[in-house]
Backbone as JSON, one array per atom type, in Angstrom:
{
  "sequence": "XXXXXXXXXXXXXXXXXXXXXXXXXXXXXXXXXXXXXXXXXXXXXXXXXXXXXXXXXXXXXXXXXXXXXXXXXXXXXXXXXXXXXXXXXXXXXXXXXXXXXXXXXXXXXXXXXXXXXXXXXXXXXXXXXXXXXXXXXXXXXXXXXXXXXXXXXXXXXXXXXXXXXXXXXXXXXXXXXXXXXXXXXXXXXXXXXXXXXXXXXXXXXXXXXXXXXXXXXXXXXXXXXXXXXXXXXXXXXXXXXXXXXXXXXXXXXXXXXXXXXXXXXXXXXXXXXXXXX",
  "N": [[9.08, 16.19, -0.68], [10.32, 19.42, -0.52], [12.43, 21.24, -2.85], [14.38, 22.84, -1.64], [14.55, 21.82, 0.99], [15.34, 19.16, 0.41], [17.86, 19.76, -0.73], [19.14, 20.75, 1.56], [19.09, 18.56, 3.21], [20.82, 16.88, 1.75], [23.21, 18.32, 2.05], [23.68, 18.16, 4.73], [24.11, 15.49, 5.06], [26.79, 14.17, 5.12], [27.62, 14.78, 7.75], [25.69, 13.57, 9.23], [26.15, 10.88, 8.59], [28.62, 10.5, 9.84], [27.92, 10.87, 12.51], [26.04, 8.87, 13.02], [27.63, 6.67, 12.49], [29.55, 6.81, 14.55], [27.81, 6.5, 16.72], [26.91, 3.81, 16.49], [29.25, 2.44, 16.13], [30.31, 1.88, 13.61], [32.01, 0.81, 10.56], [32.18, 2.27, 7.51], [31.41, 1.66, 4.19], [31.71, 2.32, 0.59], [28.89, 3.93, -0.75], [25.96, 2.31, -1.92], [24.09, 3.55, -3.51], [22.98, 6.86, -4.22], [20.64, 8.84, -4.8], [19.73, 11.31, -4.09], [17.06, 11.57, -3.59], [15.46, 9.93, -1.94], [16.86, 8.1, -0.14], [20.06, 7.29, 1.38], [22.35, 4.73, 1.01], [24.52, 2.29, 2.3], [27.1, -0.22, 2.47], [28.16, -1.61, 5.63], [30.29, -2.44, 8.49], [29.79, -3.76, 11.72], [30.96, -3.35, 15.17], [31.63, -6.02, 15.69], [32.35, -7.02, 13.3], [30.38, -7.8, 11.72], [28.63, -8.0, 8.69], [26.6, -5.48, 7.5], [23.95, -3.23, 6.53], [23.65, 0.22, 6.2], [21.07, 2.53, 6.23], [20.1, 5.69, 5.42], [17.54, 7.97, 5.46], [15.63, 10.84, 4.33], [12.93, 12.18, 6.13], [9.71, 11.22, 5.03], [6.17, 11.09, 4.4], [5.06, 8.62, 3.45], [6.96, 6.68, 4.02], [7.06, 6.49, 6.74], [7.22, 4.71, 9.81], [8.59, 2.5, 8.87], [10.65, 1.18, 10.21], [9.16, 0.12, 12.44], [7.57, -1.69, 11.2], [9.39, -3.5, 10.01], [10.5, -4.41, 12.37], [8.29, -5.8, 13.48], [7.78, -7.81, 11.58], [10.17, -9.17, 11.77], [12.26, -10.4, 10.16], [10.88, -12.33, 8.8], [10.49, -13.0, 5.76], [11.45, -10.52, 5.19], [14.24, -8.19, 5.29], [16.19, -8.18, 8.22], [15.91, -5.95, 10.97], [18.35, -4.33, 12.73], [18.96, -2.06, 14.23], [17.65, 1.15, 15.0], [17.11, 4.72, 14.54], [16.28, 8.18, 14.93], [17.22, 11.22, 13.6], [16.98, 14.52, 13.63], [14.94, 14.69, 11.5], [16.02, 12.83, 9.78], [15.9, 9.41, 9.11], [17.46, 6.61, 10.49], [18.55, 3.4, 9.66], [19.75, 0.3, 10.59], [20.48, -2.49, 8.92], [20.04, -5.99, 8.01], [22.31, -7.41, 5.68], [21.8, -8.18, 2.38], [23.08, -10.71, 0.46], [23.8, -12.4, -2.56], [22.5, -9.97, -3.33], [21.26, -9.44, -5.7], [18.53, -8.13, -7.6], [15.1, -9.16, -7.76], [13.79, -8.37, -10.03], [15.94, -8.24, -11.83], [16.67, -10.87, -11.98], [14.58, -12.6, -12.8], [11.97, -13.35, -15.21], [8.97, -11.53, -15.79], [6.46, -13.11, -15.39], [7.44, -15.16, -13.71], [8.31, -13.7, -11.51], [5.87, -13.01, -10.39], [5.09, -15.23, -8.88], [6.95, -15.35, -6.75], [6.55, -12.8, -5.58], [3.86, -13.07, -4.75], [4.12, -15.18, -2.85], [5.72, -13.86, -0.87], [3.99, -11.75, -0.12], [1.91, -13.12, 1.09], [3.14, -13.85, 3.49], [3.72, -11.45, 4.66], [1.26, -10.26, 5.19], [-0.03, -9.59, 8.01], [-1.76, -9.38, 11.25], [-1.26, -6.7, 13.06], [-0.4, -6.12, 16.62], [-2.52, -4.81, 19.3], [-2.4, -1.28, 19.85], [-0.64, -0.69, 17.9], [1.45, 1.39, 15.63], [0.65, 1.84, 13.04], [-0.7, 3.5, 10.19], [-4.05, 3.89, 8.72], [-4.89, 2.68, 5.51], [-6.71, 4.28, 4.17], [-5.92, 6.85, 4.8], [-3.62, 7.35, 3.23], [-4.72, 7.0, 0.67], [-6.71, 8.98, 0.49], [-5.07, 11.28, 0.58], [-3.59, 10.94, -1.86], [-5.71, 10.95, -3.67], [-6.7, 13.61, -3.29], [-4.44, 15.08, -4.25], [-4.43, 14.23, -6.94], [-6.92, 15.27, -7.84], [-6.4, 18.05, -7.59], [-4.3, 18.35, -9.49], [-5.53, 17.42, -11.82], [-7.51, 19.3, -12.1], [-6.02, 21.4, -13.05], [-5.06, 20.42, -15.47], [-7.19, 19.3, -17.28], [-7.5, 17.98, -19.76], [-6.01, 15.66, -19.95], [-7.15, 13.23, -19.34], [-10.11, 11.29, -19.83], [-13.02, 12.84, -18.48], [-15.07, 11.36, -17.27], [-13.82, 8.91, -16.77], [-11.87, 9.86, -14.98], [-13.4, 10.81, -12.81], [-14.74, 8.45, -11.98], [-12.57, 6.85, -11.3], [-11.16, 8.22, -9.22], [-13.13, 8.35, -7.26], [-13.44, 5.7, -6.65], [-10.92, 5.17, -5.64], [-11.0, 6.38, -3.23], [-13.16, 5.03, -2.04], [-12.65, 2.22, -2.0], [-10.7, 1.45, -0.02], [-12.28, 1.74, 2.22], [-14.16, -0.13, 2.17], [-13.2, -2.66, 2.57], [-13.12, -6.08, 3.47], [-11.22, -7.13, 5.09], [-8.35, -6.15, 7.04], [-4.98, -5.72, 6.99], [-1.45, -5.73, 7.74], [0.2, -3.93, 5.35], [2.7, -3.82, 2.76], [2.89, -2.05, 0.56], [4.72, -1.06, -1.32], [5.78, -3.14, -2.83], [7.74, -4.69, -5.13], [9.65, -5.97, -7.94], [12.12, -4.74, -7.85], [12.48, -4.18, -5.18], [13.02, -6.55, -3.9], [15.4, -8.72, -2.8], [18.01, -11.03, -3.58], [19.32, -13.38, -1.24], [21.25, -14.9, 1.37], [20.24, -16.11, 3.76], [17.54, -16.54, 3.12], [16.05, -17.36, -0.04], [14.89, -14.98, -1.21], [14.42, -11.65, -0.04], [12.49, -9.03, 1.31], [12.93, -5.5, 1.0], [12.69, -2.0, 2.0], [9.96, -1.38, 2.79], [6.75, 0.39, 2.9], [4.78, 0.87, 5.12], [1.22, 0.42, 5.72], [-2.08, -0.01, 7.11], [-4.55, -2.07, 5.9], [-6.6, -3.0, 3.01], [-5.79, -6.06, 1.62], [-5.94, -6.53, -1.15], [-5.02, -4.21, -2.28], [-2.23, -4.34, -2.11], [-0.98, -5.66, -4.25], [-0.59, -3.89, -6.26], [1.73, -2.23, -6.85], [3.56, -4.03, -7.82], [2.26, -4.87, -10.16], [2.25, -2.43, -11.61], [4.95, -2.24, -12.06], [5.67, -4.13, -13.86], [6.46, -3.87, -16.84], [6.23, -4.93, -19.43], [3.81, -6.49, -19.59], [2.11, -4.65, -18.57], [1.68, -3.08, -20.7], [0.79, -4.85, -22.63], [-1.22, -6.63, -21.63], [-2.9, -5.76, -19.17], [-5.36, -6.47, -17.74], [-5.24, -9.35, -17.73], [-2.87, -9.69, -16.28], [-3.56, -8.66, -13.78], [-5.61, -10.44, -13.04], [-4.23, -12.8, -12.8], [-2.52, -12.31, -10.59], [-4.45, -11.97, -8.6], [-5.49, -14.59, -8.57], [-3.3, -16.07, -7.73], [-3.14, -15.22, -5.1], [-5.53, -15.75, -3.95], [-7.42, -13.7, -4.02], [-10.29, -11.48, -4.52], [-10.96, -11.21, -7.82], [-12.31, -9.19, -9.19], [-12.19, -7.08, -7.44], [-9.49, -6.58, -7.26], [-9.02, -5.73, -9.88], [-10.55, -3.43, -9.92], [-9.17, -1.83, -8.07], [-6.72, -1.63, -9.42], [-7.49, -0.22, -11.69], [-8.32, 2.24, -10.49], [-5.98, 3.11, -9.22], [-4.33, 3.52, -11.52], [-5.66, 5.61, -12.66], [-5.31, 7.71, -10.71], [-2.63, 8.11, -10.9], [-2.23, 8.94, -13.46], [-1.97, 11.52, -14.43], [0.71, 12.28, -14.19], [1.96, 10.06, -15.42], [1.93, 9.09, -18.41], [1.49, 6.71, -19.97], [-0.27, 5.28, -18.35], [-2.77, 6.18, -18.8], [-4.01, 4.88, -21.0], [-3.97, 2.33, -19.98], [-5.74, 2.6, -17.85], [-8.11, 3.07, -19.32], [-8.42, 0.57, -20.47], [-8.99, -0.99, -18.27], [-11.25, -0.01, -17.19], [-14.29, -0.12, -15.35]],
  "CA": [[9.98, 17.1, -0.05], [10.6, 20.57, -1.36], [13.82, 21.22, -3.29], [15.38, 23.4, -0.68], [14.62, 20.84, 2.08], [16.2, 18.07, -0.06], [19.22, 20.22, -0.81], [19.68, 20.89, 2.92], [19.35, 17.22, 3.7], [22.05, 16.39, 1.13], [24.32, 19.08, 2.54], [23.92, 17.72, 6.13], [24.32, 14.09, 5.06], [28.12, 13.66, 5.69], [27.74, 14.95, 9.2], [24.8, 12.52, 9.85], [26.78, 9.6, 8.42], [29.67, 10.43, 10.86], [27.28, 10.8, 13.84], [25.46, 7.49, 13.15], [28.74, 5.66, 12.54], [30.07, 6.83, 15.91], [26.86, 5.92, 17.68], [26.82, 2.38, 16.43], [30.59, 1.83, 16.0], [30.32, 1.3, 12.25], [32.98, 1.08, 9.52], [31.29, 2.48, 6.41], [31.96, 1.54, 2.85], [31.17, 3.2, -0.47], [27.45, 3.82, -0.77], [25.39, 1.6, -3.08], [23.45, 4.57, -4.29], [22.55, 8.12, -3.54], [19.99, 9.64, -5.87], [19.3, 12.6, -3.62], [15.63, 11.72, -3.48], [14.81, 9.12, -0.83], [17.79, 7.48, 0.85], [21.48, 7.0, 1.22], [22.46, 3.34, 1.49], [25.86, 1.83, 2.22], [27.55, -1.39, 3.29], [28.9, -1.26, 6.83], [30.56, -3.48, 9.45], [29.65, -3.3, 13.08], [32.25, -3.59, 15.95], [32.02, -7.42, 15.69], [32.69, -7.38, 11.96], [29.11, -8.3, 11.0], [28.3, -7.24, 7.41], [25.25, -4.97, 7.55], [23.73, -2.07, 5.61], [23.19, 1.44, 6.76], [20.16, 3.23, 5.35], [19.67, 6.99, 5.89], [16.53, 8.56, 4.62], [14.92, 11.95, 4.82], [11.51, 11.76, 6.61], [8.58, 11.55, 4.17], [5.01, 10.51, 4.98], [4.74, 7.22, 3.07], [7.92, 5.75, 4.62], [6.93, 6.45, 8.19], [6.99, 3.41, 10.41], [9.33, 1.39, 8.16], [11.37, 0.44, 11.27], [8.15, -0.6, 13.19], [7.06, -2.9, 10.32], [10.43, -4.51, 9.99], [10.61, -5.05, 13.77], [7.22, -6.7, 13.7], [8.02, -8.96, 10.71], [11.34, -9.85, 12.38], [12.88, -11.18, 9.25], [9.99, -13.3, 8.14], [10.31, -12.52, 4.43], [12.09, -9.21, 5.0], [15.5, -8.0, 5.92], [16.07, -7.92, 9.69], [16.28, -4.63, 11.51], [19.25, -4.5, 13.9], [18.88, -0.89, 15.09], [16.98, 2.31, 14.27], [17.21, 6.02, 15.23], [15.85, 9.34, 14.14], [18.08, 12.43, 13.88], [16.56, 15.79, 12.98], [14.3, 14.52, 10.2], [16.61, 11.68, 9.1], [15.76, 8.1, 9.76], [18.65, 5.72, 10.35], [18.22, 2.02, 9.88], [20.89, -0.67, 10.47], [19.82, -3.61, 8.36], [20.69, -7.18, 7.41], [22.81, -7.23, 4.31], [21.43, -9.27, 1.45], [24.08, -11.07, -0.5], [24.51, -11.39, -3.44], [21.74, -8.72, -3.41], [20.55, -9.28, -6.98], [17.08, -7.86, -7.44], [14.2, -10.12, -8.41], [13.55, -7.78, -11.39], [17.11, -8.58, -12.68], [16.88, -12.3, -12.03], [13.47, -13.4, -13.26], [10.96, -12.79, -16.12], [7.79, -11.05, -15.1], [5.53, -14.13, -14.84], [8.06, -15.86, -12.61], [8.32, -12.78, -10.4], [4.53, -13.03, -9.77], [5.02, -16.29, -7.87], [7.77, -14.9, -5.62], [5.84, -11.66, -4.96], [2.66, -13.59, -4.07], [4.55, -15.85, -1.72], [6.14, -12.97, 0.14], [2.88, -10.98, 0.36], [1.2, -13.96, 2.09], [3.85, -13.86, 4.76], [3.72, -10.07, 5.24], [-0.01, -9.86, 5.65], [-0.33, -10.01, 9.38], [-2.51, -8.47, 12.05], [-0.39, -6.16, 14.2], [-1.01, -6.12, 17.99], [-3.16, -3.53, 19.76], [-1.51, -0.22, 20.13], [0.38, -0.47, 16.86], [1.48, 2.72, 15.14], [0.46, 1.94, 11.6], [-1.82, 4.32, 9.7], [-4.96, 3.21, 7.83], [-4.71, 2.92, 4.07], [-7.62, 5.37, 3.77], [-5.21, 8.08, 4.95], [-2.75, 7.56, 2.07], [-5.51, 7.11, -0.52], [-7.31, 10.31, 0.41], [-4.03, 12.19, 0.19], [-3.28, 10.82, -3.3], [-6.85, 11.45, -4.41], [-6.66, 15.08, -3.26], [-3.42, 15.53, -5.15], [-4.86, 14.0, -8.31], [-7.97, 16.27, -8.19], [-5.78, 19.31, -7.75], [-3.55, 18.39, -10.73], [-6.4, 17.25, -12.89], [-8.19, 20.54, -12.37], [-5.2, 22.29, -13.89], [-4.88, 19.8, -16.84], [-8.33, 18.41, -17.39], [-7.56, 17.28, -21.01], [-5.17, 14.45, -19.9], [-7.96, 12.05, -19.15], [-11.59, 11.44, -19.97], [-13.53, 13.31, -17.16], [-15.84, 10.27, -16.65], [-12.84, 8.0, -16.12], [-11.26, 10.5, -13.81], [-14.34, 10.89, -11.7], [-14.94, 7.12, -11.48], [-11.31, 6.33, -10.65], [-10.82, 8.87, -7.94], [-14.15, 7.98, -6.3], [-13.1, 4.3, -6.22], [-9.68, 5.19, -4.84], [-11.42, 6.78, -1.84], [-14.11, 4.06, -1.52], [-12.16, 0.84, -1.87], [-10.07, 1.18, 1.34], [-13.27, 1.83, 3.27], [-15.13, -1.24, 2.02], [-12.47, -3.95, 2.66], [-13.55, -7.04, 4.53], [-10.04, -7.45, 5.89], [-7.39, -5.14, 7.15], [-3.75, -6.38, 7.39], [-0.3, -4.84, 7.54], [0.63, -3.89, 3.93], [3.97, -3.32, 2.36], [2.44, -1.02, -0.34], [5.67, -0.76, -2.36], [6.53, -4.36, -3.12], [7.93, -4.97, -6.59], [10.87, -6.75, -8.19], [13.3, -3.95, -7.42], [12.56, -4.11, -3.73], [13.16, -7.88, -3.41], [16.85, -8.99, -3.1], [18.51, -12.35, -3.26], [20.0, -13.36, 0.01], [21.76, -16.25, 1.83], [19.34, -16.65, 4.76], [16.45, -17.05, 2.34], [16.27, -16.94, -1.48], [14.45, -13.6, -1.46], [13.98, -10.86, 1.05], [11.88, -7.65, 1.02], [13.44, -4.25, 1.52], [12.05, -0.71, 1.7], [8.47, -1.27, 2.91], [6.01, 1.63, 3.22], [3.61, 0.19, 5.75], [-0.13, 0.9, 6.09], [-2.95, -1.1, 7.5], [-5.68, -2.03, 5.02], [-7.05, -4.04, 2.14], [-4.69, -6.82, 0.96], [-6.03, -6.38, -2.6], [-4.26, -3.07, -2.69], [-0.82, -4.58, -2.08], [-0.41, -6.18, -5.51], [-0.61, -2.85, -7.36], [3.0, -1.75, -7.26], [4.17, -5.0, -8.67], [1.6, -4.78, -11.48], [2.73, -1.28, -12.32], [6.43, -2.34, -12.41], [5.74, -5.16, -14.89], [6.32, -2.96, -17.96], [5.81, -5.68, -20.63], [2.39, -6.91, -19.53], [1.28, -3.43, -18.36], [1.4, -2.52, -22.03], [0.17, -5.87, -23.47], [-2.37, -7.37, -20.96], [-3.07, -5.42, -17.79], [-6.44, -7.22, -17.06], [-4.78, -10.66, -17.4], [-1.88, -9.72, -15.24], [-4.29, -8.43, -12.5], [-6.39, -11.6, -12.74], [-3.26, -13.85, -12.37], [-2.08, -12.06, -9.21], [-5.6, -12.29, -7.75], [-5.57, -16.04, -8.43], [-2.15, -16.56, -6.91], [-3.35, -14.79, -3.69], [-6.91, -16.0, -3.55], [-8.12, -12.43, -3.79], [-11.37, -11.27, -5.4], [-10.37, -10.61, -9.05], [-12.94, -7.97, -9.54], [-11.68, -6.02, -6.55], [-8.09, -6.26, -7.7], [-9.17, -4.96, -11.14], [-11.02, -2.12, -9.52], [-8.05, -1.1, -7.42], [-5.71, -1.36, -10.44], [-8.06, 0.88, -12.47], [-8.33, 3.45, -9.68], [-4.57, 3.52, -9.08], [-3.91, 4.05, -12.73], [-6.31, 6.95, -12.84], [-4.73, 8.78, -9.88], [-1.2, 8.31, -11.32], [-2.27, 9.15, -14.91], [-1.57, 12.86, -14.77], [2.21, 12.31, -14.41], [2.44, 8.87, -16.09], [1.11, 9.11, -19.6], [1.17, 5.38, -20.34], [-1.35, 4.69, -17.56], [-4.09, 6.62, -19.31], [-4.52, 3.8, -21.79], [-4.21, 1.17, -19.07], [-6.97, 2.92, -17.08], [-9.16, 2.88, -20.17], [-8.68, -0.88, -20.71], [-9.42, -1.62, -16.96], [-12.41, 0.73, -16.68], [-15.5, -1.0, -15.12]],
  "C": [[10.32, 18.18, -1.0], [12.11, 20.55, -1.74], [14.77, 21.75, -2.26], [15.58, 22.47, 0.5], [15.57, 19.69, 1.65], [17.65, 18.51, -0.21], [19.94, 20.33, 0.6], [19.99, 19.54, 3.53], [20.65, 16.59, 3.1], [23.25, 17.12, 1.74], [24.71, 18.58, 3.98], [24.31, 16.19, 6.16], [25.71, 13.6, 5.6], [28.21, 13.76, 7.17], [26.87, 13.86, 9.87], [25.45, 11.18, 9.73], [27.83, 9.43, 9.54], [28.98, 10.22, 12.19], [26.72, 9.32, 14.05], [26.58, 6.44, 13.26], [29.41, 5.62, 13.93], [29.13, 6.14, 16.89], [26.85, 4.4, 17.69], [28.14, 1.66, 16.18], [30.78, 1.21, 14.62], [31.51, 1.68, 11.42], [32.21, 1.15, 8.19], [32.02, 2.36, 5.12], [31.38, 2.44, 1.88], [29.74, 2.96, -0.59], [26.98, 3.06, -2.07], [24.81, 2.56, -4.05], [23.17, 5.78, -3.57], [21.98, 9.02, -4.62], [19.48, 11.02, -5.37], [17.78, 12.73, -3.38], [15.14, 11.08, -2.21], [15.77, 8.69, 0.27], [19.2, 7.43, 0.41], [21.73, 5.65, 1.78], [23.9, 2.86, 1.28], [26.18, 0.6, 2.99], [28.37, -0.94, 4.49], [29.26, -2.57, 7.51], [30.4, -2.97, 10.81], [30.89, -3.68, 13.85], [32.64, -5.06, 15.92], [32.32, -7.94, 14.26], [31.58, -7.9, 11.17], [28.87, -7.38, 9.8], [26.83, -6.85, 7.36], [25.1, -3.87, 6.5], [23.14, -0.97, 6.48], [22.31, 2.19, 5.81], [19.79, 4.55, 6.04], [18.71, 7.62, 4.99], [15.97, 9.85, 5.17], [13.44, 11.55, 5.06], [10.54, 12.17, 5.5], [7.39, 10.59, 4.6], [4.86, 8.97, 4.69], [5.69, 6.24, 3.76], [7.9, 5.74, 6.13], [6.69, 5.03, 8.7], [7.62, 2.23, 9.7], [10.02, 0.49, 9.26], [10.39, -0.38, 12.1], [7.75, -1.82, 12.46], [8.19, -3.93, 10.28], [10.69, -5.18, 11.37], [9.52, -6.03, 13.97], [7.38, -7.96, 12.82], [9.16, -9.84, 11.19], [12.01, -10.79, 11.35], [12.12, -12.25, 8.53], [9.61, -12.8, 6.71], [10.92, -11.24, 4.16], [13.49, -9.25, 5.58], [15.28, -7.8, 7.39], [16.58, -6.58, 10.0], [17.17, -4.89, 12.74], [19.22, -3.3, 14.76], [18.18, 0.24, 14.29], [17.13, 3.53, 15.14], [16.69, 7.06, 14.32], [16.67, 10.59, 14.59], [17.63, 13.67, 13.03], [16.0, 15.57, 11.61], [14.91, 13.46, 9.38], [16.4, 10.44, 9.83], [16.95, 7.27, 9.49], [18.24, 4.31, 10.66], [19.52, 1.2, 9.69], [20.28, -1.99, 10.15], [20.68, -4.84, 8.04], [21.19, -6.9, 6.05], [22.38, -8.41, 3.5], [22.61, -9.47, 0.48], [23.7, -12.31, -1.27], [23.74, -10.06, -3.66], [21.19, -8.43, -4.86], [19.03, -9.01, -6.84], [16.28, -8.9, -8.21], [13.92, -9.69, -9.85], [14.64, -8.22, -12.34], [17.16, -10.05, -12.92], [15.81, -13.07, -12.74], [12.6, -12.59, -14.3], [9.75, -12.41, -15.31], [6.83, -12.12, -14.55], [6.05, -14.93, -13.66], [8.14, -14.99, -11.34], [6.94, -12.78, -9.67], [4.48, -14.08, -8.61], [5.77, -15.91, -6.6], [7.01, -13.78, -4.86], [4.67, -12.16, -4.18], [3.07, -14.28, -2.81], [5.01, -14.95, -0.55], [4.94, -12.18, 0.72], [2.11, -11.84, 1.41], [1.89, -13.96, 3.42], [3.79, -12.49, 5.44], [2.4, -9.66, 5.77], [-0.38, -10.4, 6.99], [-1.18, -8.99, 10.08], [-1.67, -7.95, 13.13], [-1.17, -6.1, 15.53], [-1.71, -4.79, 18.3], [-2.12, -2.55, 20.12], [-0.45, 0.02, 19.1], [0.35, 0.96, 16.28], [1.0, 2.95, 13.72], [-0.85, 2.61, 11.2], [-2.72, 3.53, 8.8], [-4.67, 3.59, 6.4], [-5.55, 4.06, 3.55], [-6.8, 6.7, 3.86], [-4.34, 8.37, 3.76], [-3.64, 7.74, 0.82], [-6.28, 8.46, -0.62], [-6.28, 11.39, 0.08], [-3.73, 12.11, -1.31], [-4.49, 11.25, -4.12], [-6.95, 12.91, -4.45], [-5.6, 15.66, -4.27], [-3.82, 15.4, -6.64], [-5.93, 15.06, -8.69], [-7.4, 17.65, -8.38], [-5.03, 19.41, -9.15], [-4.49, 18.29, -11.93], [-7.24, 18.52, -13.17], [-7.39, 21.54, -13.22], [-4.94, 21.77, -15.34], [-5.93, 18.79, -17.1], [-8.34, 17.6, -18.7], [-6.72, 16.03, -20.98], [-5.9, 13.19, -19.83], [-9.44, 12.32, -19.32], [-12.19, 11.82, -18.6], [-14.35, 12.18, -16.51], [-14.89, 9.21, -16.01], [-12.2, 8.56, -14.9], [-12.15, 10.47, -12.61], [-14.55, 9.45, -11.08], [-13.72, 6.62, -10.73], [-11.05, 6.95, -9.31], [-11.85, 8.53, -6.92], [-13.89, 6.55, -5.73], [-11.93, 4.34, -5.38], [-9.97, 5.61, -3.41], [-12.33, 5.72, -1.21], [-13.52, 2.73, -1.18], [-11.54, 0.58, -0.53], [-11.09, 1.15, 2.42], [-14.22, 0.65, 3.22], [-14.41, -2.6, 2.07], [-13.08, -4.77, 3.77], [-12.43, -7.36, 5.49], [-9.02, -6.34, 5.91], [-6.06, -5.76, 7.73], [-2.63, -5.38, 7.16], [0.21, -4.99, 6.1], [2.08, -3.37, 3.8], [3.81, -2.03, 1.47], [3.37, -0.69, -1.46], [6.43, -1.95, -2.76], [6.55, -4.6, -4.58], [9.3, -5.64, -6.75], [12.14, -6.01, -7.85], [13.52, -3.83, -5.96], [12.61, -5.5, -3.11], [14.57, -8.39, -3.79], [17.11, -10.47, -2.79], [19.41, -12.26, -2.08], [20.42, -14.74, 0.35], [20.82, -16.85, 2.8], [18.1, -17.25, 4.13], [16.72, -16.66, 0.9], [15.97, -15.52, -1.79], [14.0, -12.94, -0.22], [13.47, -9.5, 0.64], [12.69, -6.58, 1.69], [12.48, -3.08, 1.25], [10.48, -0.75, 1.76], [7.95, 0.1, 3.35], [4.68, 1.21, 3.9], [2.36, 1.01, 6.1], [-0.93, -0.29, 6.47], [-4.21, -0.96, 6.56], [-5.93, -3.22, 4.13], [-5.9, -4.75, 1.5], [-4.75, -6.75, -0.56], [-5.23, -5.17, -3.07], [-2.73, -3.39, -2.93], [-0.2, -5.21, -3.3], [-0.13, -5.09, -6.56], [0.8, -2.46, -7.75], [3.71, -2.76, -8.15], [3.54, -5.01, -10.01], [2.1, -3.58, -12.29], [4.2, -1.4, -12.72], [6.66, -3.47, -13.43], [5.5, -4.55, -16.27], [5.81, -3.75, -19.26], [4.29, -5.93, -20.61], [1.51, -5.73, -19.17], [0.88, -2.85, -19.68], [0.5, -3.56, -22.82], [-1.13, -6.44, -22.84], [-2.51, -7.01, -19.54], [-4.22, -6.17, -17.12], [-5.98, -8.64, -16.79], [-3.78, -10.77, -16.34], [-2.56, -9.59, -13.86], [-5.0, -9.73, -12.12], [-5.37, -12.76, -12.24], [-2.85, -13.61, -10.93], [-3.25, -12.37, -8.17], [-5.7, -13.83, -7.54], [-4.47, -16.63, -7.54], [-2.35, -16.31, -5.39], [-4.73, -15.02, -3.2], [-7.66, -14.72, -3.2], [-9.32, -12.38, -4.8], [-10.82, -10.55, -6.67], [-11.01, -9.27, -9.47], [-12.48, -6.78, -8.7], [-10.27, -5.6, -6.89], [-8.17, -5.38, -8.98], [-9.63, -3.56, -10.84], [-9.91, -1.21, -8.93], [-7.0, -0.73, -8.51], [-6.26, -0.18, -11.4], [-7.98, 2.19, -11.74], [-6.87, 4.0, -9.52], [-4.02, 4.08, -10.39], [-4.49, 5.43, -13.03], [-5.54, 7.94, -12.01], [-3.27, 9.0, -10.18], [-1.12, 8.78, -12.74], [-1.8, 10.52, -15.29], [-0.07, 12.93, -15.0], [2.75, 11.11, -15.16], [1.52, 8.59, -17.26], [0.57, 7.73, -19.97], [-0.07, 4.82, -19.59], [-2.74, 5.17, -17.98], [-4.73, 5.57, -20.19], [-4.87, 2.56, -20.97], [-5.52, 1.38, -18.34], [-8.21, 2.67, -18.05], [-9.54, 1.41, -20.43], [-9.27, -1.49, -19.46], [-10.81, -1.05, -16.51], [-13.66, -0.18, -16.49], [-16.7, -0.58, -15.96]]
}
């Protein structure tokens, strides 16, 4: 989102909060966070006194169909969706509140997080019914690959040209050669998994696409800073084993993702070199 659009969204936010609160009869508490980038999130109570969460986000491509995915999963490993609406480019979601709400990242060491993440992914990987709105993973990968090529053309010295060429080609090819296509979360990591009462851990903030399940481990791998530095191949192999995925395919995805993010994330250049096929 361009800066001027983000600034306009921030300026309009108080009015949107009031409108949504009136529509759903909500009593709104102090927001949990508001970084001005993606979403405004606050605890609320509905007319019956139920403790929920209101999430308002500016529309951006990756987060499209979040409500559709939550509605399909219906609380099976994720927070439940109680209501949704769209108001002039702002998505409004009324969600189950996770209490105590501690993140998995805060509560567990990285290897222990692996087991929780794998268990949740197995539950999320479903085949949506005919007529579903979810976009293919190829669409997102092509967009990211295009952006990488544009940025790499301006700063070609940030990565070995051979690695760059191999990585971006794989990032386009892998989603097209998958044997299976399931509903993906695409942004599942320890910061998006919260401790709750209904279940020990629930997923928030999915960015759903339809595609290769091997892709869906990548955000967790990238968020495990200790092992990302010390043993990226071993970490990828562990997640593949926990999920019965092809370890070579997971490693190729991991390499390709590190390449396309390496222009803006310096540390991933060395990771990409370690993972290179």
